[in-house]
Backbone as XML, in Angstrom:
<?xml version="1.0"?>
<chain id="A" units="angstrom">
  <residue number="1" name="MET">
    <atom name="N" x="152.255" y="94.974" z="107.464"/>
    <atom name="CA" x="151.079" y="94.302" z="107.985"/>
    <atom name="C" x="150.431" y="95.173" z="109.067"/>
  </residue>
  <residue number="2" name="LYS">
    <atom name="N" x="149.115" y="95.156" z="109.048"/>
    <atom name="CA" x="148.344" y="95.869" z="110.065"/>
    <atom name="C" x="147.346" y="94.913" z="110.691"/>
  </residue>
  <residue number="3" name="GLU">
    <atom name="N" x="147.064" y="95.151" z="111.959"/>
    <atom name="CA" x="146.043" y="94.375" z="112.654"/>
    <atom name="C" x="144.785" y="95.217" z="112.767"/>
  </residue>
  <residue number="4" name="ILE">
    <atom name="N" x="143.679" y="94.656" z="112.298"/>
    <atom name="CA" x="142.379" y="95.318" z="112.334"/>
    <atom name="C" x="141.452" y="94.459" z="113.190"/>
  </residue>
  <residue number="5" name="ASN">
    <atom name="N" x="140.696" y="95.093" z="114.045"/>
    <atom name="CA" x="139.722" y="94.371" z="114.870"/>
    <atom name="C" x="138.348" y="94.444" z="114.227"/>
  </residue>
  <residue number="6" name="ALA">
    <atom name="N" x="137.633" y="93.348" z="114.300"/>
    <atom name="CA" x="136.270" y="93.287" z="113.764"/>
    <atom name="C" x="135.338" y="92.769" z="114.850"/>
  </residue>
  <residue number="7" name="GLU">
    <atom name="N" x="134.178" y="93.411" z="114.952"/>
    <atom name="CA" x="133.147" y="92.917" z="115.859"/>
    <atom name="C" x="132.303" y="91.915" z="115.093"/>
  </residue>
  <residue number="8" name="ILE">
    <atom name="N" x="132.193" y="90.735" z="115.648"/>
    <atom name="CA" x="131.444" y="89.644" z="115.032"/>
    <atom name="C" x="130.265" y="89.313" z="115.937"/>
  </residue>
  <residue number="9" name="TYR">
    <atom name="N" x="129.128" y="89.026" z="115.332"/>
    <atom name="CA" x="127.995" y="88.518" z="116.100"/>
    <atom name="C" x="127.842" y="87.042" z="115.778"/>
  </residue>
  <residue number="10" name="LEU">
    <atom name="N" x="127.825" y="86.246" z="116.822"/>
    <atom name="CA" x="127.615" y="84.806" z="116.700"/>
    <atom name="C" x="126.259" y="84.502" z="117.313"/>
  </residue>
  <residue number="11" name="ASN">
    <atom name="N" x="125.300" y="84.184" z="116.453"/>
    <atom name="CA" x="123.927" y="83.933" z="116.910"/>
    <atom name="C" x="123.415" y="85.074" z="117.785"/>
  </residue>
  <residue number="12" name="GLY">
    <atom name="N" x="123.745" y="86.301" z="117.387"/>
    <atom name="CA" x="123.271" y="87.484" z="118.096"/>
    <atom name="C" x="124.098" y="87.879" z="119.301"/>
  </residue>
  <residue number="13" name="ASN">
    <atom name="N" x="125.124" y="87.116" z="119.634"/>
    <atom name="CA" x="125.989" y="87.424" z="120.768"/>
    <atom name="C" x="127.276" y="88.063" z="120.270"/>
  </residue>
  <residue number="14" name="ASN">
    <atom name="N" x="127.684" y="89.119" z="120.951"/>
    <atom name="CA" x="128.850" y="89.890" z="120.557"/>
    <atom name="C" x="130.135" y="89.105" z="120.792"/>
  </residue>
  <residue number="15" name="ASP">
    <atom name="N" x="131.004" y="89.105" z="119.795"/>
    <atom name="CA" x="132.319" y="88.494" z="119.870"/>
    <atom name="C" x="133.214" y="89.306" z="118.943"/>
  </residue>
  <residue number="16" name="GLY">
    <atom name="N" x="134.393" y="88.869" z="118.689"/>
    <atom name="CA" x="135.262" y="89.616" z="117.802"/>
    <atom name="C" x="136.493" y="88.834" z="117.427"/>
  </residue>
  <residue number="17" name="THR">
    <atom name="N" x="137.278" y="89.447" z="116.537"/>
    <atom name="CA" x="138.523" y="88.835" z="116.107"/>
    <atom name="C" x="139.471" y="89.921" z="115.639"/>
  </residue>
  <residue number="18" name="THR">
    <atom name="N" x="140.744" y="89.584" z="115.540"/>
    <atom name="CA" x="141.762" y="90.472" z="114.992"/>
    <atom name="C" x="142.283" y="89.840" z="113.714"/>
  </residue>
  <residue number="19" name="ILE">
    <atom name="N" x="142.345" y="90.645" z="112.661"/>
    <atom name="CA" x="142.784" y="90.161" z="111.355"/>
    <atom name="C" x="144.099" y="90.838" z="111.004"/>
  </residue>
  <residue number="20" name="LYS">
    <atom name="N" x="145.058" y="90.073" z="110.521"/>
    <atom name="CA" x="146.305" y="90.643" z="110.023"/>
    <atom name="C" x="146.175" y="90.788" z="108.516"/>
  </residue>
  <residue number="21" name="LEU">
    <atom name="N" x="146.290" y="92.037" z="108.058"/>
    <atom name="CA" x="146.152" y="92.334" z="106.637"/>
    <atom name="C" x="147.369" y="93.098" z="106.152"/>
  </residue>
  <residue number="22" name="SER">
    <atom name="N" x="147.633" y="92.998" z="104.857"/>
    <atom name="CA" x="148.676" y="93.834" z="104.270"/>
    <atom name="C" x="148.244" y="95.290" z="104.414"/>
  </residue>
  <residue number="23" name="ASP">
    <atom name="N" x="149.182" y="96.213" z="104.296"/>
    <atom name="CA" x="148.842" y="97.636" z="104.402"/>
    <atom name="C" x="147.774" y="98.023" z="103.391"/>
  </residue>
  <residue number="24" name="GLU">
    <atom name="N" x="147.891" y="97.500" z="102.180"/>
    <atom name="CA" x="146.926" y="97.817" z="101.122"/>
    <atom name="C" x="145.536" y="97.263" z="101.454"/>
  </residue>
  <residue number="25" name="GLU">
    <atom name="N" x="145.484" y="96.021" z="101.911"/>
    <atom name="CA" x="144.195" y="95.420" z="102.277"/>
    <atom name="C" x="143.556" y="96.161" z="103.454"/>
  </residue>
  <residue number="26" name="ALA">
    <atom name="N" x="144.377" y="96.506" z="104.440"/>
    <atom name="CA" x="143.861" y="97.227" z="105.607"/>
    <atom name="C" x="143.298" y="98.578" z="105.191"/>
  </residue>
  <residue number="27" name="GLU">
    <atom name="N" x="144.017" y="99.276" z="104.339"/>
    <atom name="CA" x="143.546" y="100.582" z="103.860"/>
    <atom name="C" x="142.243" y="100.432" z="103.087"/>
  </residue>
  <residue number="28" name="ASN">
    <atom name="N" x="142.160" y="99.413" z="102.262"/>
    <atom name="CA" x="140.940" y="99.148" z="101.495"/>
    <atom name="C" x="139.765" y="98.860" z="102.432"/>
  </residue>
  <residue number="29" name="LEU">
    <atom name="N" x="139.989" y="98.017" z="103.440"/>
    <atom name="CA" x="138.927" y="97.685" z="104.389"/>
    <atom name="C" x="138.469" y="98.921" z="105.158"/>
  </residue>
  <residue number="30" name="LEU">
    <atom name="N" x="139.411" y="99.732" z="105.607"/>
    <atom name="CA" x="139.049" y="100.939" z="106.357"/>
    <atom name="C" x="138.314" y="101.948" z="105.477"/>
  </residue>
  <residue number="31" name="THR">
    <atom name="N" x="138.691" y="102.027" z="104.205"/>
    <atom name="CA" x="137.986" y="102.897" z="103.258"/>
    <atom name="C" x="136.556" y="102.408" z="103.058"/>
  </residue>
  <residue number="32" name="LEU">
    <atom name="N" x="136.389" y="101.108" z="102.903"/>
    <atom name="CA" x="135.046" y="100.539" z="102.757"/>
    <atom name="C" x="134.216" y="100.763" z="104.019"/>
  </residue>
  <residue number="33" name="TRP">
    <atom name="N" x="134.830" y="100.623" z="105.183"/>
    <atom name="CA" x="134.120" y="100.844" z="106.445"/>
    <atom name="C" x="133.626" y="102.292" z="106.525"/>
  </residue>
  <residue number="34" name="LYS">
    <atom name="N" x="134.492" y="103.235" z="106.153"/>
    <atom name="CA" x="134.109" y="104.657" z="106.162"/>
    <atom name="C" x="132.970" y="104.902" z="105.177"/>
  </residue>
  <residue number="35" name="GLU">
    <atom name="N" x="133.069" y="104.311" z="103.992"/>
    <atom name="CA" x="132.009" y="104.450" z="102.990"/>
    <atom name="C" x="130.685" y="103.905" z="103.527"/>
  </residue>
  <residue number="36" name="ALA">
    <atom name="N" x="130.730" y="102.756" z="104.175"/>
    <atom name="CA" x="129.514" y="102.164" z="104.739"/>
    <atom name="C" x="128.911" y="103.072" z="105.808"/>
  </residue>
  <residue number="37" name="GLN">
    <atom name="N" x="129.763" y="103.634" z="106.662"/>
    <atom name="CA" x="129.271" y="104.538" z="107.705"/>
    <atom name="C" x="128.597" y="105.771" z="107.102"/>
  </residue>
  <residue number="38" name="ASP">
    <atom name="N" x="129.137" y="106.253" z="105.998"/>
    <atom name="CA" x="128.610" y="107.462" z="105.359"/>
    <atom name="C" x="127.373" y="107.200" z="104.512"/>
  </residue>
  <residue number="39" name="THR">
    <atom name="N" x="127.092" y="105.939" z="104.212"/>
    <atom name="CA" x="125.969" y="105.634" z="103.316"/>
    <atom name="C" x="124.981" y="104.671" z="103.968"/>
  </residue>
  <residue number="40" name="ILE">
    <atom name="N" x="125.219" y="103.398" z="103.853"/>
    <atom name="CA" x="124.220" y="102.391" z="104.247"/>
    <atom name="C" x="123.956" y="102.318" z="105.748"/>
  </residue>
  <residue number="41" name="LEU">
    <atom name="N" x="124.899" y="102.771" z="106.572"/>
    <atom name="CA" x="124.730" y="102.646" z="108.025"/>
    <atom name="C" x="124.193" y="103.910" z="108.687"/>
  </residue>
  <residue number="42" name="LYS">
    <atom name="N" x="124.050" y="104.971" z="107.906"/>
    <atom name="CA" x="123.550" y="106.238" z="108.457"/>
    <atom name="C" x="122.189" y="106.041" z="109.107"/>
  </residue>
  <residue number="43" name="GLY">
    <atom name="N" x="122.068" y="106.511" z="110.338"/>
    <atom name="CA" x="120.798" y="106.451" z="111.041"/>
    <atom name="C" x="120.465" y="105.111" z="111.676"/>
  </residue>
  <residue number="44" name="MET">
    <atom name="N" x="121.333" y="104.133" z="111.510"/>
    <atom name="CA" x="121.079" y="102.805" z="112.099"/>
    <atom name="C" x="121.647" y="102.732" z="113.511"/>
  </residue>
  <residue number="45" name="GLU">
    <atom name="N" x="121.058" y="101.882" z="114.320"/>
    <atom name="CA" x="121.612" y="101.581" z="115.642"/>
    <atom name="C" x="122.865" y="100.726" z="115.450"/>
  </residue>
  <residue number="46" name="GLU">
    <atom name="N" x="123.893" y="101.001" z="116.237"/>
    <atom name="CA" x="125.171" y="100.307" z="116.090"/>
    <atom name="C" x="125.039" y="98.786" z="116.156"/>
  </residue>
  <residue number="47" name="GLU">
    <atom name="N" x="124.188" y="98.291" z="117.035"/>
    <atom name="CA" x="124.059" y="96.837" z="117.176"/>
    <atom name="C" x="123.352" y="96.181" z="115.992"/>
  </residue>
  <residue number="48" name="ASP">
    <atom name="N" x="122.790" y="96.993" z="115.093"/>
    <atom name="CA" x="122.106" y="96.464" z="113.907"/>
    <atom name="C" x="122.910" y="96.623" z="112.618"/>
  </residue>
  <residue number="49" name="TYR">
    <atom name="N" x="124.123" y="97.143" z="112.711"/>
    <atom name="CA" x="124.942" y="97.368" z="111.514"/>
    <atom name="C" x="125.053" y="96.119" z="110.656"/>
  </residue>
  <residue number="50" name="TRP">
    <atom name="N" x="125.197" y="94.959" z="111.298"/>
    <atom name="CA" x="125.425" y="93.709" z="110.566"/>
    <atom name="C" x="124.355" y="93.449" z="109.514"/>
  </residue>
  <residue number="51" name="GLU">
    <atom name="N" x="123.115" y="93.907" z="109.766"/>
    <atom name="CA" x="122.021" y="93.641" z="108.826"/>
    <atom name="C" x="122.335" y="94.160" z="107.428"/>
  </residue>
  <residue number="52" name="LYS">
    <atom name="N" x="123.012" y="95.300" z="107.362"/>
    <atom name="CA" x="123.370" y="95.867" z="106.058"/>
    <atom name="C" x="124.849" y="95.701" z="105.740"/>
  </residue>
  <residue number="53" name="PHE">
    <atom name="N" x="125.713" y="95.828" z="106.776"/>
    <atom name="CA" x="127.145" y="95.828" z="106.512"/>
    <atom name="C" x="127.673" y="94.473" z="106.068"/>
  </residue>
  <residue number="54" name="ASN">
    <atom name="N" x="127.259" y="93.400" z="106.724"/>
    <atom name="CA" x="127.775" y="92.076" z="106.384"/>
    <atom name="C" x="127.519" y="91.717" z="104.913"/>
  </residue>
  <residue number="55" name="PRO">
    <atom name="N" x="126.274" y="91.800" z="104.420"/>
    <atom name="CA" x="126.058" y="91.464" z="103.006"/>
    <atom name="C" x="126.703" y="92.471" z="102.053"/>
  </residue>
  <residue number="56" name="TRP">
    <atom name="N" x="126.747" y="93.738" z="102.456"/>
    <atom name="CA" x="127.354" y="94.782" z="101.630"/>
    <atom name="C" x="128.849" y="94.518" z="101.453"/>
  </residue>
  <residue number="57" name="LEU">
    <atom name="N" x="129.552" y="94.221" z="102.557"/>
    <atom name="CA" x="130.986" y="93.935" z="102.472"/>
    <atom name="C" x="131.239" y="92.666" z="101.671"/>
  </residue>
  <residue number="58" name="LYS">
    <atom name="N" x="130.394" y="91.668" z="101.862"/>
    <atom name="CA" x="130.542" y="90.407" z="101.127"/>
    <atom name="C" x="130.424" y="90.637" z="99.622"/>
  </residue>
  <residue number="59" name="GLU">
    <atom name="N" x="129.564" y="91.563" z="99.226"/>
    <atom name="CA" x="129.395" y="91.876" z="97.807"/>
    <atom name="C" x="130.517" y="92.767" z="97.286"/>
  </residue>
  <residue number="60" name="LYS">
    <atom name="N" x="130.895" y="93.792" z="98.053"/>
    <atom name="CA" x="131.906" y="94.768" z="97.618"/>
    <atom name="C" x="133.321" y="94.193" z="97.615"/>
  </residue>
  <residue number="61" name="ALA">
    <atom name="N" x="133.638" y="93.410" z="98.637"/>
    <atom name="CA" x="135.003" y="92.895" z="98.792"/>
    <atom name="C" x="134.957" y="91.482" z="99.371"/>
  </residue>
  <residue number="62" name="PRO">
    <atom name="N" x="134.548" y="90.513" z="98.551"/>
    <atom name="CA" x="134.406" y="89.147" z="99.064"/>
    <atom name="C" x="135.701" y="88.583" z="99.658"/>
  </residue>
  <residue number="63" name="ASN">
    <atom name="N" x="136.833" y="88.974" z="99.114"/>
    <atom name="CA" x="138.105" y="88.470" z="99.648"/>
    <atom name="C" x="138.367" y="88.980" z="101.064"/>
  </residue>
  <residue number="64" name="LEU">
    <atom name="N" x="138.046" y="90.243" z="101.331"/>
    <atom name="CA" x="138.231" y="90.779" z="102.679"/>
    <atom name="C" x="137.221" y="90.173" z="103.653"/>
  </residue>
  <residue number="65" name="HIS">
    <atom name="N" x="135.990" y="90.019" z="103.200"/>
    <atom name="CA" x="134.959" y="89.385" z="104.034"/>
    <atom name="C" x="135.421" y="87.978" z="104.418"/>
  </residue>
  <residue number="66" name="GLU">
    <atom name="N" x="135.929" y="87.247" z="103.455"/>
    <atom name="CA" x="136.386" y="85.878" z="103.709"/>
    <atom name="C" x="137.568" y="85.850" z="104.678"/>
  </residue>
  <residue number="67" name="LYS">
    <atom name="N" x="138.500" y="86.799" z="104.539"/>
    <atom name="CA" x="139.644" y="86.844" z="105.453"/>
    <atom name="C" x="139.198" y="87.098" z="106.891"/>
  </residue>
  <residue number="68" name="ILE">
    <atom name="N" x="138.226" y="87.988" z="107.061"/>
    <atom name="CA" x="137.715" y="88.271" z="108.405"/>
    <atom name="C" x="137.054" y="87.024" z="108.980"/>
  </residue>
  <residue number="69" name="MET">
    <atom name="N" x="136.208" y="86.396" z="108.180"/>
    <atom name="CA" x="135.510" y="85.200" z="108.658"/>
    <atom name="C" x="136.493" y="84.065" z="108.948"/>
  </residue>
  <residue number="70" name="ASP">
    <atom name="N" x="137.479" y="83.874" z="108.079"/>
    <atom name="CA" x="138.486" y="82.830" z="108.309"/>
    <atom name="C" x="139.240" y="83.073" z="109.615"/>
  </residue>
  <residue number="71" name="ALA">
    <atom name="N" x="139.618" y="84.333" z="109.862"/>
    <atom name="CA" x="140.323" y="84.663" z="111.105"/>
    <atom name="C" x="139.442" y="84.362" z="112.312"/>
  </residue>
  <residue number="72" name="TYR">
    <atom name="N" x="138.167" y="84.698" z="112.194"/>
    <atom name="CA" x="137.245" y="84.445" z="113.309"/>
    <atom name="C" x="137.075" y="82.946" z="113.557"/>
  </residue>
  <residue number="73" name="TYR">
    <atom name="N" x="136.853" y="82.194" z="112.493"/>
    <atom name="CA" x="136.673" y="80.746" z="112.651"/>
    <atom name="C" x="137.927" y="80.090" z="113.222"/>
  </residue>
  <residue number="74" name="GLN">
    <atom name="N" x="139.088" y="80.526" z="112.763"/>
    <atom name="CA" x="140.344" y="79.963" z="113.263"/>
    <atom name="C" x="140.504" y="80.249" z="114.753"/>
  </residue>
  <residue number="75" name="GLU">
    <atom name="N" x="140.298" y="81.506" z="115.128"/>
    <atom name="CA" x="140.434" y="81.893" z="116.529"/>
    <atom name="C" x="139.419" y="81.157" z="117.410"/>
  </residue>
  <residue number="76" name="THR">
    <atom name="N" x="138.193" y="81.062" z="116.941"/>
    <atom name="CA" x="137.147" y="80.387" z="117.709"/>
    <atom name="C" x="137.442" y="78.898" z="117.842"/>
  </residue>
  <residue number="77" name="SER">
    <atom name="N" x="137.900" y="78.278" z="116.774"/>
    <atom name="CA" x="138.245" y="76.852" z="116.828"/>
    <atom name="C" x="139.351" y="76.594" z="117.842"/>
  </residue>
  <residue number="78" name="GLU">
    <atom name="N" x="140.328" y="77.491" z="117.887"/>
    <atom name="CA" x="141.405" y="77.336" z="118.863"/>
    <atom name="C" x="140.862" y="77.454" z="120.282"/>
  </residue>
  <residue number="79" name="ARG">
    <atom name="N" x="139.973" y="78.421" z="120.512"/>
    <atom name="CA" x="139.390" y="78.578" z="121.851"/>
    <atom name="C" x="138.562" y="77.351" z="122.232"/>
  </residue>
  <residue number="80" name="LEU">
    <atom name="N" x="137.808" y="76.823" z="121.292"/>
    <atom name="CA" x="136.977" y="75.656" z="121.579"/>
    <atom name="C" x="137.825" y="74.422" z="121.854"/>
  </residue>
  <residue number="81" name="SER">
    <atom name="N" x="138.890" y="74.261" z="121.105"/>
    <atom name="CA" x="139.718" y="73.062" z="121.227"/>
    <atom name="C" x="140.433" y="72.981" z="122.566"/>
  </residue>
  <residue number="82" name="ILE">
    <atom name="N" x="140.750" y="74.119" z="123.146"/>
    <atom name="CA" x="141.419" y="74.073" z="124.447"/>
    <atom name="C" x="140.418" y="74.102" z="125.595"/>
  </residue>
  <residue number="83" name="GLY">
    <atom name="N" x="139.152" y="74.232" z="125.259"/>
    <atom name="CA" x="138.119" y="74.158" z="126.284"/>
    <atom name="C" x="138.029" y="75.378" z="127.176"/>
  </residue>
  <residue number="84" name="GLY">
    <atom name="N" x="138.591" y="76.487" z="126.750"/>
    <atom name="CA" x="138.609" y="77.662" z="127.601"/>
    <atom name="C" x="137.433" y="78.598" z="127.450"/>
  </residue>
  <residue number="85" name="TRP">
    <atom name="N" x="136.512" y="78.299" z="126.587"/>
    <atom name="CA" x="135.410" y="79.219" z="126.340"/>
    <atom name="C" x="134.145" y="78.616" z="126.925"/>
  </residue>
  <residue number="86" name="VAL">
    <atom name="N" x="133.902" y="78.867" z="128.188"/>
    <atom name="CA" x="132.830" y="78.190" z="128.912"/>
    <atom name="C" x="131.441" y="78.561" z="128.425"/>
  </residue>
  <residue number="87" name="GLU">
    <atom name="N" x="131.266" y="79.744" z="127.857"/>
    <atom name="CA" x="129.945" y="80.153" z="127.387"/>
    <atom name="C" x="129.526" y="79.426" z="126.114"/>
  </residue>
  <residue number="88" name="SER">
    <atom name="N" x="130.454" y="78.835" z="125.440"/>
    <atom name="CA" x="130.210" y="78.337" z="124.090"/>
    <atom name="C" x="128.992" y="77.428" z="123.963"/>
  </residue>
  <residue number="89" name="ASP">
    <atom name="N" x="128.808" y="76.515" z="124.863"/>
    <atom name="CA" x="127.695" y="75.573" z="124.742"/>
    <atom name="C" x="126.339" y="76.237" z="124.893"/>
  </residue>
  <residue number="90" name="GLU">
    <atom name="N" x="126.305" y="77.431" z="125.450"/>
    <atom name="CA" x="125.044" y="78.112" z="125.689"/>
    <atom name="C" x="124.442" y="78.721" z="124.433"/>
  </residue>
  <residue number="91" name="PHE">
    <atom name="N" x="125.267" y="79.097" z="123.485"/>
    <atom name="CA" x="124.704" y="79.815" z="122.349"/>
    <atom name="C" x="125.275" y="79.455" z="120.994"/>
  </residue>
  <residue number="92" name="MET">
    <atom name="N" x="126.003" y="78.389" z="120.894"/>
    <atom name="CA" x="126.497" y="78.008" z="119.579"/>
    <atom name="C" x="126.449" y="76.502" z="119.399"/>
  </residue>
  <residue number="93" name="SER">
    <atom name="N" x="126.404" y="76.132" z="118.143"/>
    <atom name="CA" x="126.379" y="74.725" z="117.786"/>
    <atom name="C" x="127.804" y="74.302" z="117.442"/>
  </residue>
  <residue number="94" name="ILE">
    <atom name="N" x="128.313" y="73.309" z="118.153"/>
    <atom name="CA" x="129.710" y="72.909" z="118.021"/>
    <atom name="C" x="129.807" y="71.518" z="117.417"/>
  </residue>
  <residue number="95" name="GLY">
    <atom name="N" x="130.697" y="71.375" z="116.456"/>
    <atom name="CA" x="130.995" y="70.069" z="115.892"/>
    <atom name="C" x="132.326" y="69.579" z="116.435"/>
  </residue>
  <residue number="96" name="HIS">
    <atom name="N" x="132.515" y="68.290" z="116.452"/>
    <atom name="CA" x="133.769" y="67.701" z="116.933"/>
    <atom name="C" x="134.222" y="66.640" z="115.936"/>
  </residue>
  <residue number="97" name="ASP">
    <atom name="N" x="135.520" y="66.594" z="115.714"/>
    <atom name="CA" x="136.095" y="65.502" z="114.944"/>
    <atom name="C" x="137.470" y="65.204" z="115.513"/>
  </residue>
  <residue number="98" name="ILE">
    <atom name="N" x="138.226" y="64.401" z="114.826"/>
    <atom name="CA" x="139.529" y="63.986" z="115.341"/>
    <atom name="C" x="140.487" y="65.164" z="115.519"/>
  </residue>
  <residue number="99" name="ASP">
    <atom name="N" x="140.265" y="66.242" z="114.758"/>
    <atom name="CA" x="141.143" y="67.409" z="114.840"/>
    <atom name="C" x="140.737" y="68.396" z="115.923"/>
  </residue>
  <residue number="100" name="GLY">
    <atom name="N" x="139.587" y="68.210" z="116.542"/>
    <atom name="CA" x="139.173" y="69.125" z="117.603"/>
    <atom name="C" x="137.743" y="69.588" z="117.444"/>
  </residue>
  <residue number="101" name="ALA">
    <atom name="N" x="137.451" y="70.730" z="118.026"/>
    <atom name="CA" x="136.101" y="71.294" z="118.004"/>
    <atom name="C" x="136.048" y="72.456" z="117.017"/>
  </residue>
  <residue number="102" name="TYR">
    <atom name="N" x="134.881" y="72.689" z="116.466"/>
    <atom name="CA" x="134.703" y="73.781" z="115.515"/>
    <atom name="C" x="133.233" y="74.188" z="115.501"/>
  </residue>
  <residue number="103" name="LEU">
    <atom name="N" x="132.975" y="75.384" z="114.976"/>
    <atom name="CA" x="131.596" y="75.841" z="114.801"/>
    <atom name="C" x="130.978" y="75.068" z="113.656"/>
  </residue>
  <residue number="104" name="ASP">
    <atom name="N" x="129.780" y="74.557" z="113.833"/>
    <atom name="CA" x="129.148" y="73.887" z="112.700"/>
    <atom name="C" x="128.238" y="74.860" z="111.954"/>
  </residue>
  <residue number="105" name="PHE">
    <atom name="N" x="127.556" y="74.370" z="110.945"/>
    <atom name="CA" x="126.835" y="75.236" z="110.022"/>
    <atom name="C" x="125.498" y="75.749" z="110.546"/>
  </residue>
  <residue number="106" name="ASP">
    <atom name="N" x="125.111" y="75.373" z="111.751"/>
    <atom name="CA" x="123.853" y="75.852" z="112.324"/>
    <atom name="C" x="123.978" y="77.244" z="112.933"/>
  </residue>
  <residue number="107" name="ASN">
    <atom name="N" x="125.160" y="77.810" z="112.930"/>
    <atom name="CA" x="125.401" y="79.103" z="113.556"/>
    <atom name="C" x="125.248" y="80.245" z="112.562"/>
  </residue>
  <residue number="108" name="GLU">
    <atom name="N" x="124.734" y="81.376" z="113.046"/>
    <atom name="CA" x="124.707" y="82.594" z="112.242"/>
    <atom name="C" x="125.892" y="83.447" z="112.680"/>
  </residue>
  <residue number="109" name="VAL">
    <atom name="N" x="126.843" y="83.639" z="111.774"/>
    <atom name="CA" x="128.038" y="84.419" z="112.065"/>
    <atom name="C" x="128.079" y="85.576" z="111.079"/>
  </residue>
  <residue number="110" name="VAL">
    <atom name="N" x="128.060" y="86.816" z="111.612"/>
    <atom name="CA" x="128.032" y="88.003" z="110.759"/>
    <atom name="C" x="129.009" y="89.045" z="111.291"/>
  </residue>
  <residue number="111" name="ILE">
    <atom name="N" x="129.477" y="89.894" z="110.385"/>
    <atom name="CA" x="130.365" y="90.995" z="110.754"/>
    <atom name="C" x="129.492" y="92.205" z="111.061"/>
  </residue>
  <residue number="112" name="ASN">
    <atom name="N" x="129.650" y="92.771" z="112.253"/>
    <atom name="CA" x="128.856" y="93.939" z="112.626"/>
    <atom name="C" x="129.590" y="95.244" z="112.338"/>
  </residue>
  <residue number="113" name="GLN">
    <atom name="N" x="130.869" y="95.322" z="112.684"/>
    <atom name="CA" x="131.609" y="96.545" z="112.412"/>
    <atom name="C" x="133.108" y="96.307" z="112.462"/>
  </residue>
  <residue number="114" name="ILE">
    <atom name="N" x="133.843" y="97.314" z="111.971"/>
    <atom name="CA" x="135.300" y="97.283" z="111.898"/>
    <atom name="C" x="135.836" y="98.372" z="112.818"/>
  </residue>
  <residue number="115" name="PHE">
    <atom name="N" x="136.906" y="98.070" z="113.528"/>
    <atom name="CA" x="137.538" y="99.062" z="114.389"/>
    <atom name="C" x="138.918" y="99.393" z="113.829"/>
  </residue>
  <residue number="116" name="PRO">
    <atom name="N" x="139.132" y="100.641" z="113.403"/>
    <atom name="CA" x="140.450" y="101.035" z="112.895"/>
    <atom name="C" x="141.515" y="100.855" z="113.977"/>
  </residue>
  <residue number="117" name="PRO">
    <atom name="N" x="142.757" y="100.598" z="113.558"/>
    <atom name="CA" x="143.820" y="100.439" z="114.557"/>
    <atom name="C" x="144.029" y="101.749" z="115.312"/>
  </residue>
  <residue number="118" name="SER">
    <atom name="N" x="144.363" y="101.646" z="116.583"/>
    <atom name="CA" x="144.640" y="102.863" z="117.353"/>
    <atom name="C" x="146.011" y="103.382" z="116.952"/>
  </residue>
  <residue number="119" name="LYS">
    <atom name="N" x="146.142" y="104.675" z="117.004"/>
    <atom name="CA" x="147.407" y="105.283" z="116.553"/>
    <atom name="C" x="148.312" y="105.592" z="117.706"/>
  </residue>
</chain>
């Protein structure tokens, strides 16, 4: 298992998550990230990567895209449920039910970039 960090934009605000992937999945994701950097992201500003990378990854590897998003939603839900994320009400739409707090569907959540594990 490898841990990969992903930069996520939530309604245009920078956030992130760590995803635990099998060695094969991690290698595949890092290969796709390198391919994106060499092709679709060339010449783009780093903060705008999500415009092309998020839909590209979703098309190329929907299972990896889903794993990243699931990890982000899980981590964010945990932060919201314990009430430790004070900025949350300022820029996201939060739903509540008997199980706790969660991001509702009014939010734009996109993957901006992938950070390879440090060696």
